[in-house]
matplotlib code that plots the C-alpha trace (Angstrom):
import matplotlib.pyplot as plt

x = [-0.4, -3.1, -1.8, 1.8, 0.4, 2.6, 2.3, 3.0, 2.7, 6.1, 8.2, 11.8, 11.8, 10.3, 12.9, 15.7, 14.1, 13.7, 17.3, 18.6, 16.6, 18.1, 21.6, 21.0, 19.7, 22.6, 25.0, 23.3, 22.8, 25.9, 29.5, 29.3, 31.1, 28.3, 28.4, 25.5, 25.6, 24.1, 21.6, 22.4, 21.6, 18.1, 18.3, 20.9, 19.4, 21.5, 19.4, 16.2, 13.8, 14.7, 18.4, 17.7, 15.6, 18.2, 20.8, 18.5, 18.0, 21.7, 22.4, 20.0, 21.9, 25.1, 23.5, 22.4, 25.9, 27.5, 25.1, 25.6, 29.4, 29.3, 30.9, 29.2, 29.8, 29.4, 27.9, 25.7, 28.6, 30.8, 28.0, 27.5, 31.2, 31.1, 28.1, 29.8, 32.9, 30.9, 28.8, 25.9, 22.6, 20.5, 17.9, 15.1, 14.3, 11.3, 9.6, 10.4, 7.3, 6.8, 6.7, 10.1, 11.6, 10.2, 11.6, 15.1, 14.7, 13.5, 16.4, 18.8, 17.5, 15.8, 17.8, 21.0, 22.0, 24.3, 23.0, 25.7, 24.4, 20.9, 22.2, 24.1, 21.1, 19.1, 21.8, 22.3, 25.7, 25.2, 21.8, 19.7, 16.5, 17.3, 17.3, 19.0, 22.8, 24.8, 28.4, 29.7, 27.2, 27.8, 31.5, 31.2, 29.1, 31.8, 34.6, 32.8, 32.1, 35.6, 37.1, 34.8, 34.5, 37.6, 40.0, 37.7, 37.4, 41.1]
y = [-23.7, -21.1, -18.6, -18.8, -19.2, -22.3, -24.0, -27.4, -29.2, -28.9, -32.1, -33.2, -33.3, -29.8, -28.5, -30.0, -28.6, -25.1, -25.1, -26.1, -23.3, -20.7, -21.9, -21.8, -18.3, -17.1, -18.7, -17.0, -13.6, -13.0, -13.8, -14.6, -17.6, -19.9, -22.3, -24.4, -24.9, -28.1, -27.8, -27.6, -30.7, -30.7, -31.7, -33.7, -37.1, -38.2, -41.3, -39.3, -38.5, -34.8, -35.4, -38.0, -35.4, -32.7, -35.3, -36.3, -32.7, -32.1, -34.9, -33.3, -30.0, -31.9, -33.4, -30.0, -28.6, -31.5, -31.3, -27.5, -27.7, -25.3, -25.6, -27.8, -26.6, -29.5, -27.9, -30.8, -33.2, -30.9, -30.4, -34.2, -34.6, -31.9, -33.5, -36.9, -35.4, -33.6, -36.6, -34.5, -36.0, -37.1, -34.4, -34.9, -32.1, -29.9, -27.6, -24.0, -22.2, -18.4, -19.0, -20.7, -17.9, -15.3, -17.4, -17.2, -13.4, -12.8, -14.8, -13.0, -9.4, -9.3, -11.8, -10.9, -14.5, -15.2, -17.4, -19.9, -19.9, -20.5, -23.4, -24.9, -24.7, -26.6, -29.2, -28.0, -27.9, -26.0, -24.2, -22.2, -24.0, -26.7, -24.2, -20.9, -21.3, -20.3, -19.2, -22.7, -23.4, -20.0, -20.5, -23.9, -22.1, -19.5, -22.1, -24.2, -21.2, -19.9, -23.3, -23.9, -20.5, -18.4, -20.7, -20.6, -16.9, -16.1]
z = [12.0, 11.3, 13.8, 12.4, 8.8, 8.2, 4.8, 6.3, 9.6, 11.3, 10.9, 10.8, 7.0, 6.8, 9.2, 7.1, 3.9, 5.4, 6.7, 3.3, 1.7, 4.2, 3.4, -0.3, -0.1, 2.0, -0.5, -3.4, -1.9, 0.4, 0.5, 4.2, 5.7, 6.6, 9.6, 11.0, 14.7, 16.0, 18.8, 22.5, 24.4, 25.9, 29.5, 31.4, 31.0, 28.0, 27.4, 27.6, 24.8, 24.7, 24.4, 21.7, 19.8, 20.0, 18.7, 15.8, 14.7, 15.1, 12.7, 10.2, 10.6, 9.9, 6.7, 5.5, 6.1, 4.2, 1.3, 1.0, 1.7, 4.6, 8.0, 10.6, 14.1, 16.6, 19.7, 20.5, 20.5, 22.6, 25.2, 25.4, 26.0, 28.7, 30.5, 30.4, 32.0, 34.6, 35.4, 36.7, 38.1, 35.1, 35.4, 32.9, 30.4, 31.3, 28.9, 29.7, 30.8, 31.2, 35.0, 34.9, 32.9, 35.3, 38.2, 36.7, 36.1, 39.7, 41.1, 38.9, 39.1, 42.5, 44.6, 42.7, 42.0, 39.1, 36.3, 37.3, 40.9, 39.7, 37.6, 40.5, 42.8, 40.2, 39.6, 36.0, 34.4, 31.1, 31.5, 33.9, 32.9, 30.4, 27.5, 28.4, 28.7, 31.7, 31.4, 30.9, 28.1, 26.5, 26.6, 24.8, 22.1, 21.6, 21.5, 18.9, 16.7, 17.1, 16.2, 13.3, 11.6, 12.4, 10.5, 7.4, 7.3, 7.8]

ax = plt.figure().add_subplot(projection="3d")
ax.plot(x, y, z, "-o")
ax.set_aspect("equal")
plt.show()
């Protein structure tokens, strides 16, 4: 908290409050079309703690969107659907470490493996390392944004 100079201890309530403040400021200071994207699924173990946490925070995002009358873009729900259809091994979420990121970068830049190949070798459907999206995960993000925002801004 000291290093980041945070006024409060991070919590779910503070997250929701800060997100609401960002939306309010955007509405007051811009004429932008605003959409709130739910979180990507954390891990592939859908009954695991990480997936439940990303679901809970996504519900908070949906509440903020409804309260502020802005678009809610259901990425989390779409990724859950994709994982259920793919029926991958239930790989538990692991925190991404600098070493893991370097590992992906080395495989990609030095060994010339695509991000999708790295994902497949790890048994991951949507990500390279449980956080960073591969082409399937990124395509889902684009589709959800297109479906949710383009009709509103037309």
